[in-house]
LODRENNU-491186 format. One record per residue: residue number from 1; x, z, y of N, C-alpha, C, O in turn. Coordinates in nm, 4 decimals. Layout:
<nodes>
NODE:num:n.px:n.pz:n.py:ca.px:ca.pz:ca.py:c.px:c.pz:c.py:o.px:o.pz:o.py
NODE:NUM:X:Z:Y:X:Z:Y:X:Z:Y:X:Z:Y;
...
</nodes>
This chain:
<nodes>
NODE:num:n.px:n.pz:n.py:ca.px:ca.pz:ca.py:c.px:c.pz:c.py:o.px:o.pz:o.py
NODE:1:15.1698:18.5929:1.4112:15.0368:18.5798:1.4659:14.9842:18.4377:1.4355:15.0504:18.3370:1.4605;
NODE:2:14.8655:18.4356:1.3819:14.8096:18.3036:1.3461:14.7202:18.2518:1.4590:14.6692:18.3278:1.5413;
NODE:3:14.7036:18.1200:1.4592:14.6150:18.0559:1.5556:14.5300:17.9544:1.4838:14.5692:17.8972:1.3822;
NODE:4:14.4104:17.9334:1.5405:14.3178:17.8353:1.4862:14.2647:17.7517:1.6003:14.2175:17.8070:1.6997;
NODE:5:14.2709:17.6195:1.5891:14.2205:17.5371:1.6968:14.0700:17.5503:1.7047:13.9996:17.5363:1.6047;
NODE:6:14.0207:17.5779:1.8265:13.8736:17.6009:1.8404:13.8117:17.5076:1.9469:13.6918:17.5171:1.9734;
NODE:7:13.8891:17.4202:2.0067:13.8326:17.3313:2.1051:13.9322:17.2671:2.1957:14.0529:17.2758:2.1731;
NODE:8:13.8822:17.2013:2.3006:13.9710:17.1371:2.3953:13.9104:17.1499:2.5392:13.7899:17.1660:2.5586;
NODE:9:14.0008:17.1416:2.6343:13.9597:17.1445:2.7724:13.8976:17.0087:2.8088:13.9560:16.9043:2.7799;
NODE:10:13.7813:17.0098:2.8711:13.7180:16.8870:2.9141:13.7194:16.8691:3.0656:13.7073:16.7568:3.1147;
NODE:11:13.7341:16.9789:3.1400:13.7317:16.9733:3.2862:13.8008:17.0942:3.3442:13.8084:17.1990:3.2800;
NODE:12:13.8514:17.0802:3.4658:13.9136:17.1917:3.5362:13.8654:17.1938:3.6803:13.8752:17.0929:3.7502;
NODE:13:13.8130:17.3086:3.7263:13.7712:17.3219:3.8640:13.8760:17.4072:3.9346:13.8750:17.5300:3.9261;
NODE:14:13.9678:17.3377:4.0055:14.0796:17.4045:4.0710:14.0440:17.5098:4.1739:14.1094:17.6136:4.1835;
NODE:15:13.9399:17.4823:4.2505:13.9015:17.5774:4.3544:13.8454:17.7080:4.2967:13.8412:17.8091:4.3668;
NODE:16:13.8029:17.7070:4.1720:13.7519:17.8272:4.1066:13.8463:17.8784:3.9972:13.8248:17.9873:3.9440;
NODE:17:13.9507:17.8015:3.9627:14.0400:17.8335:3.8522:13.9613:17.8507:3.7220:13.9851:17.9437:3.6448;
NODE:18:13.8660:17.7577:3.6996:13.7827:17.7638:3.5807:13.8042:17.6395:3.4967:13.8017:17.5272:3.5471;
NODE:19:13.8256:17.6616:3.3662:13.8411:17.5533:3.2715:13.7158:17.5429:3.1849:13.6580:17.6452:3.1483;
NODE:20:13.6737:17.4238:3.1524:13.5568:17.4042:3.0657:13.6133:17.3687:2.9261:13.6934:17.2765:2.9106;
NODE:21:13.5687:17.4444:2.8278:13.6126:17.4233:2.6897:13.4954:17.3732:2.6039:13.3886:17.4343:2.6000;
NODE:22:13.5179:17.2633:2.5374:13.4169:17.2131:2.4425:13.4583:17.2756:2.3052:13.5629:17.2438:2.2486;
NODE:23:13.3722:17.3635:2.2571:13.4090:17.4414:2.1347:13.3774:17.3698:2.0049:13.2738:17.3051:1.9897;
NODE:24:13.4729:17.3840:1.9099:13.4485:17.3391:1.7730:13.4362:17.4567:1.6792:13.4173:17.4397:1.5587;
NODE:25:13.4471:17.5772:1.7352:13.4348:17.7026:1.6602:13.3815:17.8098:1.7530:13.3776:17.7901:1.8744;
NODE:26:13.3407:17.9227:1.6982:13.2831:18.0296:1.7818:13.3898:18.1015:1.8635:13.5064:18.1058:1.8243;
NODE:27:13.3495:18.1580:1.9777:13.4352:18.2309:2.0639:13.3564:18.3469:2.1267:13.2416:18.3295:2.1675;
NODE:28:13.4197:18.4666:2.1339:13.3544:18.5847:2.1887:13.4392:18.6457:2.2971:13.5612:18.6295:2.2991;
NODE:29:13.3732:18.7170:2.3884:13.4459:18.7941:2.4908:13.5340:18.8978:2.4175:13.4931:18.9574:2.3179;
NODE:30:13.6534:18.9163:2.4695:13.7452:19.0127:2.4091:13.8501:18.9452:2.3201:13.9560:19.0021:2.2935;
NODE:31:13.8192:18.8233:2.2745:13.9165:18.7504:2.1916:14.0238:18.6898:2.2827:14.0041:18.6750:2.4033;
NODE:32:14.1367:18.6555:2.2225:14.2436:18.5903:2.2975:14.2549:18.4434:2.2581:14.2339:18.4046:2.1431;
NODE:33:14.2892:18.3640:2.3587:14.3066:18.2216:2.3319:14.4469:18.1798:2.3779:14.5112:18.2471:2.4583;
NODE:34:14.4904:18.0685:2.3247:14.6184:18.0074:2.3612:14.5876:17.8637:2.3984:14.5337:17.7880:2.3176;
NODE:35:14.6219:17.8263:2.5205:14.5997:17.6898:2.5716:14.7324:17.6156:2.5714:14.8305:17.6609:2.6304;
NODE:36:14.7342:17.5023:2.5051:14.8597:17.4260:2.4947:14.8291:17.2796:2.5325:14.7402:17.2149:2.4771;
NODE:37:14.9065:17.2327:2.6283:14.8910:17.0935:2.6714:15.0266:17.0338:2.7041:15.1314:17.0876:2.6682;
NODE:38:15.0212:16.9224:2.7724:15.1457:16.8494:2.8099:15.2327:16.9407:2.8953:15.3534:16.9488:2.8723;
NODE:39:15.1752:17.0088:2.9920:15.2549:17.0943:3.0822:15.2113:17.2415:3.0799:15.2649:17.3228:3.1553;
NODE:40:15.1148:17.2763:2.9942:15.0684:17.4142:2.9862:15.0992:17.4741:2.8486:15.0970:17.4045:2.7471;
NODE:41:15.1275:17.6033:2.8475:15.1441:17.6731:2.7185:15.1368:17.8215:2.7517:15.2385:17.8857:2.7782;
NODE:42:15.0159:17.8745:2.7499:14.9976:18.0153:2.7838:14.8819:18.0759:2.7040:14.7945:18.0051:2.6541;
NODE:43:14.8842:18.2072:2.6939:14.7776:18.2804:2.6232:14.7115:18.3745:2.7188:14.7737:18.4235:2.8131;
NODE:44:14.5829:18.4006:2.6942:14.5096:18.4957:2.7747:14.3903:18.5469:2.6980:14.3435:18.4853:2.6023;
NODE:45:14.3408:18.6649:2.7439:14.2192:18.7227:2.6841:14.0953:18.6632:2.7543:14.1023:18.6243:2.8709;
NODE:46:13.9853:18.6568:2.6839:13.8605:18.6130:2.7411:13.7875:18.7342:2.7989:13.7411:18.8212:2.7251;
NODE:47:13.7782:18.7385:2.9311:13.7112:18.8507:2.9980:13.5658:18.8175:3.0252:13.4793:18.9051:3.0218;
NODE:48:13.5391:18.6903:3.0523:13.4038:18.6484:3.0773:13.3937:18.4953:3.0497:13.4916:18.4212:3.0588;
NODE:49:13.2748:18.4547:3.0170:13.2528:18.3083:3.0008:13.1098:18.2798:3.0340:13.0231:18.3668:3.0255;
NODE:50:13.0858:18.1546:3.0727:12.9532:18.1125:3.1128:12.9155:17.9786:3.0481:12.9997:17.8924:3.0229;
NODE:51:12.7847:17.9657:3.0225:12.7287:17.8360:2.9801:12.6210:17.8047:3.0817:12.5263:17.8810:3.1009;
NODE:52:12.6384:17.6879:3.1475:12.5446:17.6461:3.2528:12.5240:17.7562:3.3573:12.4099:17.7831:3.3951;
NODE:53:12.6277:17.8184:3.4033:12.6288:17.9223:3.5075:12.5653:18.0535:3.4661:12.5430:18.1400:3.5507;
NODE:54:12.5355:18.0705:3.3378:12.4806:18.1973:3.2878:12.5877:18.2641:3.2005:12.6463:18.2021:3.1118;
NODE:55:12.6110:18.3935:3.2294:12.7111:18.4679:3.1532:12.6643:18.4873:3.0109:12.5478:18.5181:2.9859;
NODE:56:12.7572:18.4689:2.9169:12.7301:18.4873:2.7733:12.8403:18.5722:2.7128:12.9515:18.5762:2.7655;
NODE:57:12.8105:18.6410:2.6015:12.9119:18.7228:2.5378:12.9735:18.6500:2.4205:13.0811:18.6868:2.3733;
NODE:58:12.9056:18.5466:2.3731:12.9646:18.4661:2.2668:12.9097:18.3244:2.2744:12.8019:18.3004:2.3288;
NODE:59:12.9854:18.2323:2.2193:12.9435:18.0915:2.2195:12.9698:18.0343:2.0816:13.0583:18.0795:2.0090;
NODE:60:12.8908:17.9338:2.0474:12.9006:17.8731:1.9119:12.9580:17.7327:1.9169:12.9674:17.6740:2.0247;
NODE:61:12.9964:17.6778:1.8028:13.0472:17.5401:1.8012:12.9485:17.4430:1.8637:12.8283:17.4508:1.8386;
NODE:62:12.9997:17.3513:1.9454:12.9168:17.2553:2.0158:12.8880:17.2962:2.1560:12.8487:17.2119:2.2366;
NODE:63:12.9060:17.4260:2.1912:12.8838:17.4700:2.3298:13.0006:17.4276:2.4203:13.1142:17.4131:2.3751;
NODE:64:12.9707:17.4091:2.5437:13.0738:17.3913:2.6460:13.0698:17.5155:2.7343:12.9690:17.5433:2.7992;
NODE:65:13.1788:17.5891:2.7361:13.1834:17.7134:2.8122:13.2838:17.7037:2.9248:13.3850:17.6343:2.9147;
NODE:66:13.2538:17.7746:3.0325:13.3467:17.7867:3.1439:13.4143:17.9205:3.1389:13.3482:18.0234:3.1248;
NODE:67:13.5496:17.9209:3.1505:13.6242:18.0480:3.1540:13.7232:18.0433:3.2691:13.7740:17.9379:3.3072;
NODE:68:13.7480:18.1604:3.3220:13.8476:18.1738:3.4288:13.9840:18.1634:3.3600:14.0094:18.2328:3.2616;
NODE:69:14.0693:18.0791:3.4105:14.2027:18.0612:3.3503:14.3103:18.1070:3.4445:14.2964:18.0980:3.5665;
NODE:70:14.4198:18.1571:3.3862:14.5312:18.2095:3.4658:14.6219:18.1027:3.5204:14.6976:18.1279:3.6141;
NODE:71:14.6159:17.9814:3.4627:14.6994:17.8707:3.5101:14.6147:17.7435:3.5122:14.5054:17.7382:3.4558;
NODE:72:14.6679:17.6425:3.5780:14.5984:17.5137:3.5840:14.5970:17.4525:3.4428:14.6962:17.4608:3.3703;
NODE:73:14.4858:17.3920:3.4051:14.4754:17.3267:3.2744:14.4279:17.1800:3.3002:14.3825:17.1457:3.4093;
NODE:74:14.4404:17.0987:3.1980:14.4059:16.9578:3.2116:14.3124:16.9134:3.0987:14.3198:16.9674:2.9884;
NODE:75:14.2268:16.8183:3.1240:14.1437:16.7642:3.0154:14.2305:16.7181:2.9007:14.3336:16.6536:2.9195;
NODE:76:14.1859:16.7531:2.7808:14.2619:16.7163:2.6597:14.3527:16.8256:2.6104:14.4019:16.8181:2.4978;
NODE:77:14.3769:16.9283:2.6918:14.4597:17.0430:2.6446:14.3872:17.1059:2.5276:14.2646:17.1170:2.5286;
NODE:78:14.4631:17.1474:2.4257:14.4068:17.2076:2.3078:14.3919:17.3591:2.3272:14.4767:17.4236:2.3889;
NODE:79:14.2817:17.4147:2.2729:14.2537:17.5579:2.2844:14.2568:17.6193:2.1451:14.1881:17.5720:2.0546;
NODE:80:14.3353:17.7233:2.1278:14.3457:17.7901:1.9990:14.3009:17.9342:2.0130:14.3255:17.9979:2.1154;
NODE:81:14.2347:17.9860:1.9096:14.1991:18.1287:1.9046:14.3175:18.2003:1.8404:14.3679:18.1582:1.7362;
NODE:82:14.3607:18.3077:1.9029:14.4716:18.3884:1.8473:14.4126:18.4897:1.7479:14.3285:18.5718:1.7844;
NODE:83:14.4581:18.4825:1.6216:14.4052:18.5714:1.5193:14.5069:18.6833:1.4958:14.6176:18.6593:1.4478;
NODE:84:14.4677:18.8041:1.5301:14.5635:18.9182:1.5184:14.6014:18.9468:1.3726:14.6796:19.0380:1.3459;
</nodes>
């Protein structure tokens, strides 16, 4: 399984379990991501994402998107798109 780096975590809202990703490549709902950091290393599917509190189905490079994450993440964690 291949992976491509598509961005990094810039913020984490613990009370919502939401991570903010600053994208360097496109991301769509239904795709899978792998988050890797100092203490995190997990993969998950993108079920929903938001830009400025509005739900979107895809995001482009340069966007900052909020996604619900299964584990705690930290600023600077790298985000990879899993390519099937």
